[in-house]
N, C-alpha and C positions, 0 to 999 in steps of 0.2 A: 504494500498500499503504500504510493507517495504522498504523504501529505505534505510536501513543500508545493503540490499542485493542484490542492483541494479549494473550490472556490468558497465564497459567499454562500450563493444559493444556485440553487439547479431547476431550471424550469423544466419540464417533461409535457409533451403532449400523446396522449394513447390513442384510440378508436373505438367506438362502438363495431360493432358486425352485424351481420344477417347471417341465418344459416339458409342458403339457398335451396340446400338438400337434406335432410334429416330422417334416416330410416333407423329404427331404433329396434334392436333385436330383445329376446326375451331378459324378464328378469334375472339375475344371478342368484349364488346361494348368499353371496355378499349383500344383495338387495340393490344393489347397481345395475346397468344395462349397457351392455356394446353397443355402439354408434358405427353408421357411417355418414358422415356429413362434409358438407363443402360449404366452406366459409367464408365470407367477403368482407374486408375491412371497409367501413365508410366512411364520408367527410362527416361523420356527429363525434366530436372530441369531449373526452375528460384531457383538463388541465392541471397539474401539481406542480406544484414549488416546494422546494426543500431546503430549508436551512438549517445552522447549525443547533443544539438544543444541549439539555443536558437529561433530558428524557426521550421518552416515544412520545409524541402528541398527535394529534393531526385532527383537523377542522374540515368540513365540509358544508361548501356553499351551494346556490343553484347559479342560472347565470344574473339573476340580478342582485346576487348576492347577499340573500338569507340561506339562516340556518336550513339543511335539509333536513327534515323530521324523519324519524324511522332510522338513519343511519347510525349504524354504532361507531364511538369516538373510542372504545379499548379495545381490547385485543381479539374482539370478536371482527375488526376492521381488518380487510382482508392486505390492507395498501401498510396497515401499521404493521400486520405480521411477516409480510415483505421485508417490510425496514429493517426489524427484529433478525430476519432469516438474513439479510446481507451483513448485519454487525457480526452476528454468530459465525458467518463464512468466513470473513477476514481479520477478524476478530480486534471490531473496534471497538472501544470503551465507552465513547459518549453516547448521542442521544440523537433525533432529529424532529424536527417539526416538518408538517405536511399542511399544505394548503389545496383542497382539492376544490377546483370549480365542475360543478357538473352538468355535461351537456346532454348527456347519455341519460334514459328514464332508470327510475332506480325500478329493480325487480321489474323491469321490461321486457326480459327476454334480447336482450343486445349485448350482454356481457361488459355494461358499466364496473362492475364490482371487479372485474377483471382487468378491464383496463387499468381501472387502479393501483392494481398489485404490479401490474407488467410497468407503470408507470414508475410505482418505488423503488423496484427492481432496479430501472436502467437509471432513475434519479441517484439514491442512494451511491450505487455503483460510482458515478460522475461526482458527485459531492464530496466522497471520501477518497478519490483517486485510485480506487479498488483494484481497478486494470482487469476485472473479471471477463473470461471468453464469454461469445457467445453460448457452445454448448452447457457450460456453467449457467449461464442466468436461464438458459430452457431448462435444465436441470429442476432448479428452484422454483420456476414457473410450474413444472408437472405437478410437482410436490404441495401447490397451493391450491389447487382446483386445473379441472380440465380445459378452461377457456383461457388459462392466463397464458399457454403457450403461442396460441394464436395471438393475442392481442402484442406479444412481442413480435412475433412475423410479420405480420399485417399482409396485404394485399389479399390474394385468392390460396385456400391450400384444401385439402382434403385432409379431413380429418377420419382417424380409428381409433379401435381399443374404445377407450370412454372420451374418444374425444383430441388425446393431446397429443397423439403420434401422427404429426403432420406429414405432408411432401406438398411443397408448393404447388398451384394449379395451373397451368401454361397460359399465359395470354393475357395481355394489357390495356383491352379498350375497355373504353368507359359505360358503363353503366348508369340508368336514372332512378332514382327511387325515391320516395315519396313515404315517410315513417309517421306515424301515428299516435303521441304517445297517447296512456292513459296514469291516472293519477290512483288509481285500486291493483298496485300491482301483483302479481303470483309467485306463489313461492315455488321455485323449478321441484323440489322433493313431492309437492304437493300434485304439481301438474303427471309430472311422473308415475305417482299410486294413481292419478283416476284414469291413464293410459293402461294400467294394469288392472284394474278393475272393468274398465270397459269392453277388453280384450276377455277377460273370464265372462264375462256377461254376454257376448257378442260372436263365442267360439262359432264355426271358424272363419266368418266373415273378416275381422278384423286382426284374427290371428298373425303374428310374425311369420314371417319365413324361414323356413330350417336353415342353419349355417348363420355364418356369419354376416352380419349383415354388410350392402354394398352398396358403392355411389353408381347411379345410372351413368354411362358414359355419356348420354346426348349432355348431362349437365356439363360437362367438361369441353367438350365439342363445341357450345355455344359460349364457353367463357373464351376457346382460343378464337374461333370464327368472328365475334362482336356481336353477332346478333341476337337483340333483344326479343326477338319473336321466335327463336329457337329456345332462348332460356323459357322464356313464360310457358311454353308447353311442357317442359322437362320440371321446374319448380315442385318440392314437395316437400312437407312434415308430418312423419309421423305425429306429433304432439297434436295436431291441429285439432282430430276431437276431444283431446281431451281439455283444451283450453278450452274450447266451442261449450264445453259440456260445465264448467265452472263458471264460465261468463258468455253466458248466449249470444249477450250484443254486439261480441265481435264476430259472429256470422254474417248478423246483420247488416252491418257495414263490410263484411267482404262480400256480401250478396250485391251490393251497388258497383262491383269494382269493375265493369264494363261501362255501365251507366257513366261513370264518373272519369272514362277514358284512358283506364289504366290498362296493361298487356294482362296481367295476371295480378292478385294480390294474395298474401299470405302471413298467420301468424311467424313473428319471429322469433325463432327458438321456443321457449316456453310460453311466450307470451308476456301480458295483454300487448304490446307494442305489435301494431300492425304495419306491412312494409308493401307499398303496390309499385309492380315495375311500370315505367316509363318508356312510351317508344324511343324521346331523344330527351334534349333539358328543356325548351319549349313544351312539351307534353307535361313534363314534370311540373313546371311551375303551373301551367293550368291546373293540372289536378291539385296542388297543395292551395292553391287559391280558392277552390271550390269546396275543397274540404274544410280550408280556413273560415270561410263563409258559414259554413253551416255549425259551425261549432268546438270545431275537434280543434288538438293539437299537431299540427301539421308542418312538417318540415320535407323541401325537397334537400336531397345528399346526393353524392355519386361514390362511385366504388370501381375499383380498387385504390385505396390508396395507401403510404404505409405504414408499419405498425408501431408500438412507443419508441419517442425518440427525445434526445435533448433537442429543446428549441433556443435555449439562452442560458448561460452562466452568470 
């Protein structure tokens, strides 16, 4: 650790994500599910500023500067756990204060907490001059949660296993989305539990396929070709029915996908955030306007974008 190079503060930005494809396997003995997912990082960011401190503390605010309710400020906070992990790894004996400005919805299925954790890993590494390698950061990220490694990587990627075994997806063409946030978050474990309940109740209609989950190659073809129409026809989320079972109003809005002018719409991850795929940027702005006029918190974003990175020191 090169303490002579330690800055006074480090600012990191980390993106939220959309699951373009999510196939969920059967529940395992440990209660978890293997998945096959295609992630895309999008231009909705978490901003984190790390400054030296005597202890480990965190403050989380929204885009207006108001403290975000319901986000823990103790060791349940994933970013704080990430900071402590880096300190232990490099033998740093001081602390850090993390200021987080959230744009990604809380408990919204877009990986906001994972983005915070990835940002904290990168920020503390830079703040303390640790010089950790990318593989070392990825290994720590995997210990923090299945989505954290992708928040470090960014771009578009295939995730298998618990979602943390990543392979970058070829293709850098821009895709335009409109995301609709919701104040009533859905807990990921509750959505997976509802999926298991529905699968048991509706067998064999929605039972998982035998064998490990697999990504539809058409999704990857769409990313390589840059075709929104091809991507629209291959979007999939096995958590859709479970999220809509817990929040029927989500399906009501998704039923308006074509009316809004979107090519496709889906629940993002475990929800309740919805993502609508647009043909292009102009179309996305029209969809954003229509949804905002109807009282929804809609935002035009694009992807893929880079993962967690230092933007100032």
